[in-house]
GUMAR-359977 format. One record per residue: residue number from 1; residue in one letter; x negated, y, z of N, C-alpha, C in turn. Coordinates in pm, whole numbers, plus 50000, padded with zeros to 5 digits. Each point is the difference from the previous one (the first is absolute). Example, Ala and Ser with C-alpha at 12.3 -4.5 7.8 and 13.67 -1.06 7.14 Angstrom:
BEGIN
[atom 1,"a",[48681,49431,50780],[50089,50119,50000],[49910,50120,50000]]
[atom 2,"s",[50035,50105,49928],[49918,50119,50006],[50077,50109,50073]]
***
This chain:
BEGIN
[atom 1,"m",[48600,52335,50678],[50131,50049,49945],[50103,50085,50063]]
[atom 2,"e",[50067,50097,49923],[50062,50062,50071],[50145,49941,50085]]
[atom 3,"q",[50034,50102,50116],[50106,49972,50067],[49933,49780,50106]]
[atom 4,"d",[49882,49998,49939],[49946,49871,50101],[50000,50047,50128]]
[atom 5,"d",[49944,49926,50089],[49909,50018,50157],[49866,49966,49963]]
[atom 6,"v",[49913,50099,50002],[49874,49984,49963],[49950,50050,50137]]
[atom 7,"i",[49832,49847,50036],[49967,50009,50097],[49841,50021,49970]]
[atom 8,"l",[49918,50100,50066],[49872,49977,49983],[49942,49958,50135]]
[atom 9,"r",[49896,49933,49969],[49927,49899,50102],[49807,50044,50022]]
[atom 10,"c",[50009,49988,50100],[49831,50107,50056],[49986,49849,50086]]
[atom 11,"k",[49885,49930,49997],[49965,49914,50067],[49823,49986,50019]]
[atom 12,"a",[49974,49982,50154],[49867,50020,50003],[49952,49956,50116]]
[atom 13,"d",[49884,49911,49993],[49946,49933,50168],[49998,50096,50101]]
[atom 14,"n",[50049,49979,50093],[50054,50052,50121],[49876,49992,50139]]
[atom 15,"v",[49896,49929,49938],[49856,50067,50056],[49892,50071,49959]]
[atom 16,"l",[50025,50041,49859],[49950,50096,49943],[50108,50110,50007]]
[atom 17,"y",[50117,49990,50024],[50050,50157,49902],[50097,49961,50115]]
[atom 18,"d",[50049,50155,50025],[50106,50017,50102],[50112,50136,49917]]
[atom 19,"k",[50162,50028,50083],[49975,50116,49948],[50091,50030,49855]]
[atom 20,"l",[50040,49890,49946],[50052,49994,49865],[50115,50115,49931]]
[atom 21,"a",[50011,50060,49981],[50137,50100,49983],[50003,50021,49834]]
[atom 22,"w",[50165,50058,49968],[50004,50030,49850],[50002,50082,49978]]
[atom 23,"f",[49979,50074,49884],[50019,50127,49961],[50020,50063,49846]]
[atom 24,"r",[50094,50107,50001],[49967,50013,49849],[49931,50110,49951]]
[atom 25,"v",[49921,49968,49877],[49876,50090,49963],[50081,50117,49930]]
[atom 26,"a",[49962,50133,50029],[50052,50110,49922],[49899,50079,49904]]
[atom 27,"n",[49873,49970,50031],[49937,50053,49936],[49944,49941,49898]]
[atom 28,"l",[49996,49894,49919],[49951,49908,49931],[50132,49975,49934]]
[atom 29,"s",[49974,49905,49821],[50087,49993,49942],[49950,49847,49985]]
[atom 30,"k",[50062,49930,49904],[49940,49822,49958],[49905,50058,49918]]
[atom 31,"s",[49998,50120,49903],[49861,49989,49888],[49886,49994,50087]]
[atom 32,"e",[49985,50113,50130],[49925,50074,50079],[49909,49898,50046]]
[atom 33,"h",[50071,49882,50027],[49924,49910,50108],[49946,49878,49931]]
[atom 34,"a",[49882,49921,49999],[49966,49942,49933],[49913,49891,50080]]
[atom 35,"e",[49984,50073,50146],[50007,49850,50052],[50087,49984,50097]]
[atom 36,"s",[49997,49838,50076],[50122,49940,50078],[49965,50086,50134]]
[atom 37,"t",[49905,50061,50068],[49963,50010,50124],[49956,50170,50014]]
[atom 38,"l",[50029,50077,50079],[49960,50115,49984],[49954,50051,50149]]
[atom 39,"p",[49896,50076,50068],[50013,50020,50152],[50133,50107,50013]]
[atom 40,"c",[50079,49981,50100],[50114,50072,50026],[49989,50146,50000]]
[atom 41,"r",[49875,50028,50070],[49993,50152,49962],[49984,50084,49903]]
[atom 42,"l",[50008,49926,49878],[50004,50066,49854],[50137,50018,49945]]
[atom 43,"l",[50101,49906,50083],[50125,50004,49973],[50096,50087,50111]]
[atom 44,"t",[50092,50086,49928],[50136,50034,50069],[50140,49914,49981]]
[atom 45,"l",[49968,49957,50164],[50097,49887,50049],[50093,50023,50067]]
[atom 46,"q",[50112,49998,49949],[50198,50002,50067],[49992,49880,50060]]
[atom 47,"p",[50043,50038,50143],[50030,49849,50061],[50132,49897,49951]]
[atom 48,"l",[49974,49869,50004],[50140,49949,50043],[50022,49941,50058]]
[atom 49,"p",[50060,50021,50113],[50044,49906,50096],[50055,49878,50058]]
[atom 50,"q",[50074,49979,49837],[50076,49891,50010],[49969,49862,50016]]
[atom 51,"a",[49844,50019,49936],[49904,49920,50020],[50022,49873,50091]]
[atom 52,"v",[49984,49895,49981],[50028,49827,50100],[49884,49965,50050]]
[atom 53,"m",[49977,49973,50090],[49868,49920,50013],[50046,49852,50084]]
[atom 54,"s",[49874,49898,49915],[50023,49906,50098],[49819,49914,49985]]
[atom 55,"s",[50034,49884,50087],[49805,49932,50009],[50063,49841,49978]]
[atom 56,"l",[49885,49924,49945],[50029,49886,49980],[49851,49920,49943]]
[atom 57,"q",[49948,49913,50077],[49872,49923,49977],[49890,50115,49970]]
[atom 58,"g",[49969,50077,50137],[49883,50121,49945],[50051,50103,49950]]
[atom 59,"n",[50104,50001,49895],[50053,50108,49934],[50041,50097,50047]]
[atom 60,"i",[50017,50166,49938],[50088,50065,50061],[50064,50009,49817]]
[atom 61,"t",[50158,50010,49999],[50027,50068,49910],[50094,50101,50019]]
[atom 62,"l",[50029,50098,49937],[50133,50109,49977],[50044,50042,49880]]
[atom 63,"e",[50105,49976,50054],[50107,49974,49826],[50080,50138,50017]]
[atom 64,"l",[50019,50033,49871],[50050,50157,49949],[50130,49958,49977]]
[atom 65,"r",[50135,50000,50010],[50116,49979,49906],[50044,50106,49986]]
[atom 66,"l",[50024,50025,49811],[50093,50079,49960],[50102,49958,49969]]
[atom 67,"q",[50131,50017,50028],[50157,49939,49971],[50040,50096,49901]]
[atom 68,"n",[50015,49884,49891],[50127,50080,49891],[49880,50096,49941]]
[atom 69,"a",[49882,49972,49982],[49934,50073,49918],[49998,50094,49879]]
[atom 70,"s",[49983,50151,49962],[50033,50052,49932],[49906,50048,49924]]
[atom 71,"r",[50018,50105,49898],[49879,50051,49942],[49954,50131,50084]]
[atom 72,"q",[50050,50015,50147],[49910,50104,50089],[49934,49934,50088]]
[atom 73,"d",[49982,49853,50026],[49883,49905,50075],[49920,49985,49894]]
[atom 74,"e",[49987,50051,49870],[49879,49980,49949],[49880,50073,49972]]
[atom 75,"g",[49886,49937,50021],[49878,50077,50005],[49889,49929,50113]]
[atom 76,"l",[49901,50026,49995],[49875,50004,50123],[50024,49955,50101]]
[atom 77,"y",[49969,49927,50077],[50037,49938,50146],[49841,49929,50089]]
[atom 78,"a",[49990,50048,50110],[49824,49978,50072],[50054,49926,50086]]
[atom 79,"c",[49925,49878,50010],[49997,49938,50148],[49887,50035,50070]]
[atom 80,"q",[49978,50057,50102],[49900,50031,50098],[49961,49893,50067]]
[atom 81,"v",[49852,50017,50018],[50004,49865,50111],[49826,50072,50051]]
[atom 82,"k",[49979,49925,50150],[49907,50052,50055],[49892,49894,50034]]
[atom 83,"n",[49898,50083,49961],[49883,49900,50033],[49951,49964,50200]]
[atom 84,"t",[50063,49907,50055],[49940,49983,50136],[49896,50044,50040]]
[atom 85,"k",[49881,49977,49905],[49822,50062,50061],[49995,50077,49951]]
[atom 86,"t",[50028,50099,49917],[49936,50089,49911],[50098,50122,50045]]
[atom 87,"a",[50122,49965,50020],[50134,50136,50009],[50013,50012,49857]]
[atom 88,"k",[49991,49972,49885],[49959,50095,49928],[50199,49949,49907]]
[atom 89,"s",[50072,50059,49948],[50103,49970,49928],[49984,50007,49820]]
[atom 90,"t",[50092,49844,49980],[49965,49961,49872],[50120,50015,49967]]
[atom 91,"c",[50048,50097,49872],[50116,49953,49945],[50041,49891,49880]]
[atom 92,"i",[50060,49908,50002],[50069,49942,49896],[50108,50053,49915]]
[atom 93,"l",[49972,50050,49865],[50108,50055,49892],[50066,49901,49951]]
[atom 94,"r",[50105,49993,50003],[50124,49925,49892],[50121,50134,49928]]
[atom 95,"h",[49973,49956,49914],[50124,50085,49850],[50089,49926,50005]]
[atom 96,"l",[50125,50069,50043],[50147,49917,49964],[50038,50098,49880]]
[atom 97,"s",[50026,49805,49857],[50077,50082,49920],[50133,49956,49989]]
[atom 98,"l",[50150,50043,49970],[50120,49888,49992],[50020,50004,49888]]
[atom 99,"r",[50037,49891,49957],[50058,49956,49872],[50120,50062,49935]]
[atom 100,"d",[50009,50043,49915],[50141,50086,49966],[50106,49868,50017]]
[atom 101,"l",[50143,50089,50002],[50123,49888,50025],[50023,50020,49823]]
[atom 102,"e",[50065,49869,49963],[50027,50028,49842],[50140,49920,49982]]
[atom 103,"a",[50128,50100,49954],[50086,49905,49973],[50009,49861,49922]]
[atom 104,"p",[50105,49890,50005],[49979,49893,49922],[49989,50030,49822]]
[atom 105,"r",[49935,49937,49986],[50027,50006,49802],[50011,49839,49976]]
[atom 106,"i",[50094,49978,49909],[50011,49845,49934],[49916,50034,49873]]
[atom 107,"l",[49897,49902,49992],[49923,50045,49887],[50030,49913,49889]]
[atom 108,"n",[50081,49915,49977],[50045,49884,49853],[50116,50064,49978]]
[atom 109,"n",[50057,49996,49881],[50079,50058,49917],[50093,49869,50010]]
[atom 110,"f",[50116,49962,50079],[50115,49959,49976],[50101,50009,49873]]
[atom 111,"t",[50033,49904,49929],[50101,49982,49910],[50068,49898,50035]]
[atom 112,"d",[50120,49988,49888],[50112,49879,50014],[49925,49864,49946]]
[atom 113,"q",[50020,49915,50069],[49963,49854,49932],[50101,49899,50014]]
[atom 114,"k",[49974,49922,49878],[50102,49855,50022],[49941,49876,49986]]
[atom 115,"v",[50046,49928,50101],[49955,49853,50022],[50074,49903,50029]]
[atom 116,"n",[49953,49874,49906],[50119,49869,50042],[49976,49938,50111]]
[atom 117,"v",[50211,49986,49990],[50017,49900,50137],[49893,49903,49967]]
[atom 118,"s",[49959,50015,50191],[49922,49865,50035],[49836,50020,50012]]
[atom 119,"a",[50006,50113,49946],[49852,50095,49976],[49961,50062,50140]]
[atom 120,"t",[49866,49980,50017],[49972,50059,50092],[49928,50161,49952]]
[atom 121,"i",[50036,50091,50106],[49973,50153,49960],[49933,50082,50085]]
[atom 122,"t",[49907,50066,49986],[49927,50089,50104],[50004,50141,49962]]
[atom 123,"l",[50014,50075,50061],[50061,50170,49990],[49918,50063,50136]]
[atom 124,"h",[49911,50092,49897],[49863,50080,50084],[50039,50128,50054]]
[atom 125,"c",[49946,50034,50106],[49991,50145,50054],[49832,50046,50029]]
[atom 126,"d",[49960,50064,49907],[49903,50038,50060],[50017,50142,50088]]
[atom 127,"a",[49971,49957,50132],[50008,50172,50078],[49891,50042,50030]]
[atom 128,"v",[49931,50139,49992],[49901,50046,50074],[50089,50112,50110]]
[atom 129,"g",[49880,50051,50076],[50055,50083,50044],[49908,49995,50142]]
[atom 130,"t",[50019,50119,50082],[49914,50010,50167],[50082,50090,50100]]
[atom 131,"p",[50044,49857,50109],[49974,49903,49992],[50061,49928,49911]]
[atom 132,"n",[49947,49845,49996],[50041,49938,49912],[50159,49944,49998]]
[atom 133,"p",[50083,50014,49890],[50132,50011,49988],[50051,49881,50041]]
[atom 134,"k",[50129,49995,50070],[50063,49889,50037],[50090,49980,49872]]
[atom 135,"v",[50026,49871,49952],[50099,50013,49839],[50101,49891,50034]]
[atom 136,"v",[50118,50015,49955],[50120,49942,50015],[50103,49967,49898]]
[atom 137,"w",[50014,49869,49995],[50071,49983,49851],[50156,49988,49983]]
[atom 138,"a",[50077,50071,49911],[50088,49997,50014],[50109,49908,49889]]
[atom 139,"k",[50122,49931,49989],[50054,49977,49864],[50165,50059,49990]]
[atom 140,"n",[49997,50105,49935],[50159,50041,49975],[49992,50038,50149]]
[atom 141,"n",[49906,50091,49988],[50017,50088,50216],[50012,49917,50082]]
[atom 142,"h",[49972,49890,50028],[50020,49862,50100],[49877,49999,50002]]
[atom 143,"t",[49915,50039,50154],[49867,49934,50031],[50013,49820,49968]]
[atom 144,"v",[49867,49953,49950],[49956,49879,49975],[49878,49972,50104]]
[atom 145,"e",[50114,49888,50064],[49880,49937,50106],[49946,49871,49964]]
[atom 146,"k",[49906,49953,50047],[49954,49883,49912],[50066,49858,50086]]
[atom 147,"s",[49990,49913,49954],[50125,49890,49956],[49896,49856,49933]]
[atom 148,"s",[50101,49927,49981],[49956,49820,49909],[49979,50081,49837]]
[atom 149,"g",[49879,50006,49960],[50044,50054,49876],[49961,50147,49978]]
[atom 150,"v",[50000,50062,50098],[49998,50177,49968],[49824,50036,50078]]
[atom 151,"i",[49888,50017,49954],[49897,50017,50042],[49975,50172,50029]]
[atom 152,"l",[49964,50034,50106],[49972,50144,49990],[49835,50017,50116]]
[atom 153,"n",[49875,50004,49867],[49908,49988,50075],[49851,50124,49927]]
[atom 154,"q",[49980,50058,50057],[49913,50119,49909],[50074,50111,49985]]
[atom 155,"n",[50085,50035,50008],[50136,50130,49917],[50077,49922,49901]]
[atom 156,"n",[49944,49870,49964],[50081,49906,49866],[50074,49970,50051]]
[atom 157,"l",[50092,49984,49934],[50093,49929,49995],[50033,49901,49877]]
[atom 158,"t",[50019,49829,50065],[49996,49904,49904],[50140,49889,50023]]
[atom 159,"i",[50058,49957,49924],[50112,49950,49945],[49990,49866,49977]]
[atom 160,"q",[49996,49878,50050],[49995,49899,49948],[50157,49940,49917]]
[atom 161,"r",[49976,49919,49909],[50127,49898,49978],[50154,50087,50003]]
[atom 162,"v",[49929,50158,49888],[50105,50079,49955],[50123,49947,49999]]
[atom 163,"k",[50122,50045,50059],[50146,50006,49964],[50070,50098,49898]]
[atom 164,"k",[50129,49998,49972],[50053,50071,49933],[49995,50165,50105]]
[atom 165,"e",[50036,49941,50107],[50054,50119,50115],[49905,50107,50008]]
[atom 166,"d",[49859,49922,49986],[49903,50064,50051],[49950,50154,49909]]
[atom 167,"s",[50111,49970,49875],[50005,50166,49934],[50052,50086,50081]]
[atom 168,"g",[49929,50134,49976],[50050,50141,50043],[49867,50053,50020]]
[atom 169,"l",[50031,50137,50071],[49932,50103,49982],[49846,50001,50130]]
[atom 170,"y",[49911,49988,49984],[49911,49984,50095],[49879,50119,50030]]
[atom 171,"t",[50031,50059,50119],[49936,50098,50035],[49865,49999,50100]]
[atom 172,"c",[49888,50065,49939],[49874,50027,50124],[49982,50081,50032]]
[atom 173,"t",[50040,50030,50149],[49962,50127,50089],[49898,49966,50071]]
[atom 174,"a",[49874,50144,49976],[49906,49987,50089],[49974,50098,50109]]
[atom 175,"c",[50007,50011,50091],[50033,50109,50096],[49837,50000,50162]]
[atom 176,"n",[49987,50080,49994],[49917,50048,50111],[50065,50156,50063]]
[atom 177,"t",[49888,50078,50118],[50064,50082,50037],[50000,50143,49879]]
[atom 178,"r",[49915,49955,49938],[50026,50101,49875],[50089,50033,49946]]
[atom 179,"g",[50078,49840,49994],[50127,50024,49906],[50046,49849,49925]]
[atom 180,"c",[50031,50013,49906],[50008,49887,49914],[50040,49980,49822]]
[atom 181,"d",[49942,49906,49995],[50053,50014,49840],[50066,49878,49934]]
[atom 182,"t",[50054,49994,49864],[50106,49887,49987],[49956,50008,49867]]
[atom 183,"s",[50052,49849,49912],[50010,49961,49919],[50080,49876,49985]]
[atom 184,"q",[50116,49970,49884],[50102,49967,49954],[49984,49909,49861]]
[atom 185,"a",[50018,49859,50008],[50002,49918,49881],[50101,49945,49990]]
[atom 186,"y",[50061,49928,49871],[50108,49939,50044],[49963,49842,49935]]
[atom 187,"l",[50040,49947,50090],[49997,49856,49977],[50098,49851,49891]]
[atom 188,"s",[49950,49958,49883],[50148,49976,49973],[49964,49880,49948]]
[atom 189,"v",[50115,49879,50038],[49930,49848,50026],[50065,49960,49865]]
[atom 190,"e",[49967,49929,49911],[50056,49916,49873],[50030,49866,50010]]
[atom 191,"g",[50029,49965,49899],[50082,49833,49985],[50042,49917,50123]]
[atom 192,"q",[49999,49872,50008],[50075,49925,50086],[49934,49910,50040]]
[atom 193,"f",[50008,49898,50147],[49954,49955,50054],[49975,49869,49918]]
[atom 194,"v",[49914,49892,49977],[50034,49852,49923],[49881,49961,50150]]
[atom 195,"p",[50072,49931,50053],[49893,49900,50060],[49942,49910,49916]]
[atom 196,"q",[49875,49938,50051],[49887,49933,49956],[50063,49843,50060]]
[atom 197,"l",[50032,49895,49947],[50015,49886,50057],[49919,49901,49960]]
[atom 198,"v",[49982,49914,50086],[49873,49886,49991],[50046,49864,50052]]
[atom 199,"s",[49981,49928,49963],[50020,49826,49990],[49958,49969,50113]]
[atom 200,"p",[50050,49904,50126],[49956,49926,50118],[49919,49928,49905]]
[atom 201,"t",[49833,49989,50100],[49902,49925,49974],[49937,49903,50101]]
[atom 202,"g",[49941,49951,49996],[49909,49921,50130],[50040,49837,49974]]
[atom 203,"g",[49934,49880,50040],[49988,49877,49973],[50118,49960,50085]]
[atom 204,"d",[50090,50035,50110],[50043,49944,50056],[50176,50009,49926]]
[atom 205,"l",[49992,50137,49925],[50190,50003,49939],[49960,49924,49916]]
[atom 206,"k",[50131,49940,49951],[50021,49965,49886],[50100,50111,49894]]
[atom 207,"t",[49951,49996,49883],[50126,50077,49900],[50102,49972,49962]]
[atom 208,"g",[50085,50125,50023],[50127,49978,49990],[50045,50068,50160]]
[atom 209,"y",[49908,49981,50137],[50059,49978,50113],[50031,50158,50009]]
[atom 210,"l",[49942,50109,49962],[50061,50124,50036],[50003,50078,49857]]
[atom 211,"s",[50140,50131,50025],[49969,50062,49850],[49896,50086,50049]]
[atom 212,"m",[49948,50113,49918],[49931,50095,49977],[49956,50076,50123]]
[atom 213,"i",[49895,50048,50068],[50025,50071,50124],[49927,50131,49974]]
[atom 214,"l",[50064,50095,50042],[49902,50127,49974],[49902,50060,50077]]
[atom 215,"d",[49905,49998,49953],[49854,50050,50038],[50034,50082,50117]]
[atom 216,"s",[49987,49982,50175],[49951,50078,50109],[49949,50134,49952]]
[atom 217,"e",[49913,49959,49909],[49870,50183,49984],[50060,50093,49964]]
[atom 218,"d",[50108,49954,49917],[50053,50106,49929],[50138,50044,50075]]
[atom 219,"l",[50044,49995,50062],[50112,50078,50102],[50024,49951,50128]]
[atom 220,"p",[50071,50129,50036],[50012,49989,50156],[50055,49859,50039]]
[atom 221,"m",[49998,49979,50106],[50109,49862,50040],[50114,50021,50041]]
[atom 222,"d",[50081,50109,50009],[50128,50014,49991],[50059,50029,49867]]
[atom 223,"e",[49929,50055,49885],[50053,50024,49869],[49987,49854,49926]]
[atom 224,"q",[49889,49877,50069],[50015,49868,49944],[50090,49924,50032]]
[atom 225,"c",[50067,50019,50122],[50158,49930,50067],[50083,50033,49886]]
[atom 226,"e",[50002,50126,49948],[50118,50093,49941],[50006,49895,49832]]
[atom 227,"r",[49872,50062,50005],[49979,49873,49834],[50019,49852,49999]]
[atom 228,"l",[49976,49941,50077],[49967,49846,49977],[50122,49961,50030]]
[atom 229,"t",[50102,49949,49925],[50105,49944,49937],[50007,49863,50041]]
[atom 230,"y",[50114,49898,50072],[50047,49917,50026],[50052,49936,49859]]
[atom 231,"d",[49937,49882,49976],[50093,49909,49880],[50064,49886,50049]]
[atom 232,"a",[50093,49955,50019],[50074,49894,50054],[49934,49920,49906]]
[atom 233,"n",[50004,49975,49842],[49901,49901,49964],[49904,49964,50016]]
[atom 234,"k",[49919,50080,50057],[49819,49937,50008],[50003,49959,50186]]
[atom 235,"w",[50080,50082,50070],[49976,49953,50149],[50111,49899,50055]]
[atom 236,"e",[50093,49982,49965],[50109,49911,50077],[50030,49883,49894]]
[atom 237,"f",[49973,49884,50094],[50063,49863,49927],[50092,49955,49981]]
[atom 238,"p",[50045,49996,49843],[50136,49896,49964],[50056,49880,50138]]
[atom 239,"r",[50127,50021,49987],[50050,49911,50099],[49955,49857,49972]]
[atom 240,"d",[50041,49967,49870],[49931,49895,49898],[49861,49926,50017]]
[atom 241,"r",[49915,50172,49972],[49870,49914,50027],[49992,49970,50158]]
[atom 242,"l",[50048,50037,50094],[49978,49979,50132],[50056,49892,50060]]
[atom 243,"k",[50085,49904,49874],[50068,49869,50027],[50082,50029,50148]]
[atom 244,"l",[50120,50061,49965],[50070,50066,50131],[50145,49864,50043]]
[atom 245,"e",[49958,49931,49862],[50158,49908,50020],[50011,49942,50064]]
[atom 246,"s",[50068,49964,50097],[50023,49905,50130],[50033,49876,49974]]
[atom 247,"s",[49911,49959,49900],[49980,49855,49983],[49939,49916,50125]]
[atom 248,"v",[50016,49837,50006],[49877,49957,50055],[49892,49986,49960]]
[atom 249,"d",[49947,49984,49890],[49890,49971,49875],[49927,50115,50009]]
[atom 250,"d",[50068,50095,49973],[49975,50137,49952],[49996,50073,50060]]
[atom 251,"h",[49873,50065,50085],[50014,50084,50142],[49888,50083,50016]]
[atom 252,"l",[49990,50084,50057],[49891,50070,50020],[49908,49955,50087]]
[atom 253,"t",[49903,49972,49974],[49866,49942,50126],[49929,50079,50056]]
[atom 254,"m",[49953,49945,50094],[49892,50090,50091],[49902,50064,49902]]
[atom 255,"e",[49949,49906,49898],[49921,50023,49935],[50064,50131,49879]]
[atom 256,"d",[50053,49984,49996],[50082,50131,49892],[49968,50115,50104]]
[atom 257,"l",[50065,50032,50078],[50003,50125,50086],[49826,49995,50011]]
[atom 258,"i",[49938,49937,50052],[49842,50034,49988],[49948,50056,49919]]
[atom 259,"s",[50072,49936,49849],[49967,50052,49894],[50040,50116,49962]]
[atom 260,"y",[50115,50062,50011],[50101,50122,50005],[49905,50114,50104]]
[atom 261,"s",[49982,49998,50110],[49931,50021,50097],[49860,50063,50008]]
[atom 262,"f",[49942,49927,49923],[49834,49981,49926],[49969,50142,49909]]
[atom 263,"q",[50142,50011,49887],[50007,50054,49900],[50024,50143,50037]]
[atom 264,"v",[50072,49983,50099],[50089,50158,50019],[49828,50053,50131]]
[atom 265,"a",[49949,49894,50068],[49893,50062,50052],[49900,50036,49939]]
[atom 266,"k",[49963,49965,49907],[49879,50041,49894],[50055,50133,49962]]
[atom 267,"g",[50107,49997,49964],[50051,50120,49912],[50003,50095,50089]]
[atom 268,"m",[50038,50034,50145],[49988,50081,50050],[49824,50077,50055]]
[atom 269,"e",[49956,49847,50049],[49843,50054,50006],[49898,50057,49881]]
[atom 270,"f",[50071,49994,49867],[49932,50088,49849],[49998,50115,50021]]
[atom 271,"l",[50186,50013,50071],[50049,50143,50002],[49899,50071,50125]]
[atom 272,"s",[49996,49946,50123],[49914,50074,50087],[49853,50029,50016]]
[atom 273,"s",[49935,49908,49883],[49863,50033,49948],[49994,50083,49886]]
[atom 274,"r",[50133,50054,49917],[49959,50104,49961],[50075,50120,50031]]
[atom 275,"k",[50013,49999,50128],[50071,50102,50065],[50106,50117,49938]]
[atom 276,"v",[50084,49878,49959],[50155,50039,49984],[50105,49988,50056]]
[atom 277,"g",[50096,50111,50015],[50112,49975,50071],[50105,49869,49966]]
[atom 278,"t",[50063,49934,50107],[50065,49871,49965],[50141,50054,50029]]
[atom 279,"r",[50074,50104,50006],[50137,50007,49987],[50036,49988,49859]]
[atom 280,"g",[50120,49916,50086],[50095,49963,49854],[49932,49828,49982]]
[atom 281,"l",[49899,49974,50046],[49940,49865,49946],[50087,49908,50157]]
[atom 282,"s",[50100,50014,50042],[50059,49931,50070],[50030,49792,49981]]
[atom 283,"a",[50016,49921,50089],[50084,49874,49998],[50081,50028,49953]]
[atom 284,"r",[50079,49932,49984],[50170,50010,49967],[50052,49858,49993]]
[atom 285,"s",[50119,49988,50065],[50006,49873,50012],[50185,50027,49985]]
[atom 286,"s",[50045,49882,49969],[50144,49967,49980],[50063,50009,50116]]
[atom 287,"s",[50156,50020,50035],[50065,50008,50087],[50082,49855,50062]]
[atom 288,"q",[49961,49926,49860],[50039,49868,49990],[49865,49925,50049]]
[atom 289,"k",[49939,49936,50118],[49836,49947,49948],[50068,49854,49985]]
[atom 290,"h",[49908,49946,49947],[49971,49846,50016],[49910,49924,50150]]
[atom 291,"p",[50137,49917,49964],[49978,49908,50127],[49852,49987,50066]]
[atom 292,"a",[49935,49987,49853],[49837,49985,50089],[49924,50096,50050]]
[atom 293,"f",[50066,50136,49965],[49952,50106,50130],[50066,50006,50099]]
[atom 294,"r",[50070,49926,50066],[50122,49977,50115],[49893,49920,50075]]
[atom 295,"e",[49986,50045,50117],[49946,49892,50119],[50035,49855,50008]]
***
């Protein structure tokens, strides 16, 4: 490919051959040579002194490096090897052809799209060019970075759990050394988020211990915490139920304390198993504690 560094290698047995050398062939074109080897005496050769020789495990290798290759480097090359026994020189022919550089092109048509809140959408950017173009996504002229729920893969942009703030103008830009190509589409997010609620399940839990809990698969943890409300009627025990009167015959026993503690522990254990944030579900106590809580 144009502007690449090209290396032509010639390898031979150092017992049978020596005096390796690279040449540019001046009197033959690609269409005129049908064989890969010819006697060097039949060729008009132009020396190429920049070749580098190396030796490894009984073989000698001669490398010809063409840096930042251009159209002028295209053509027929010959590696000369001399037989150590017959002293005859043979030329191994190699034709160098470079691929054309091509500016990027985005093949697919971009169209404005509408998507519902909480859905998943993938925006495609099918870009071609030589060399392969690099694709960058932007939203409202700000580069889109990979993050939680935002996936950049094989030039495509995937947004999971779409939110209202994901609405905007999305731009795909494909660039290589020949230039850039750009395509745009507007993404509209419609509707409102409706959380999916599930009732607590499990043989260890009694009905009514917990209110309905938000399914952790549908929403990130920080948003769950914001939406999980605290209802004192469901989570706090009235004083009369706790029997906090300071009478001799009617008091809070150790059995009561263990029972209440067990209920709270099972509730928190359930929340943890569902991977739901517990912000706002804190134990609350009265500033006037019952004597049974004191040492």
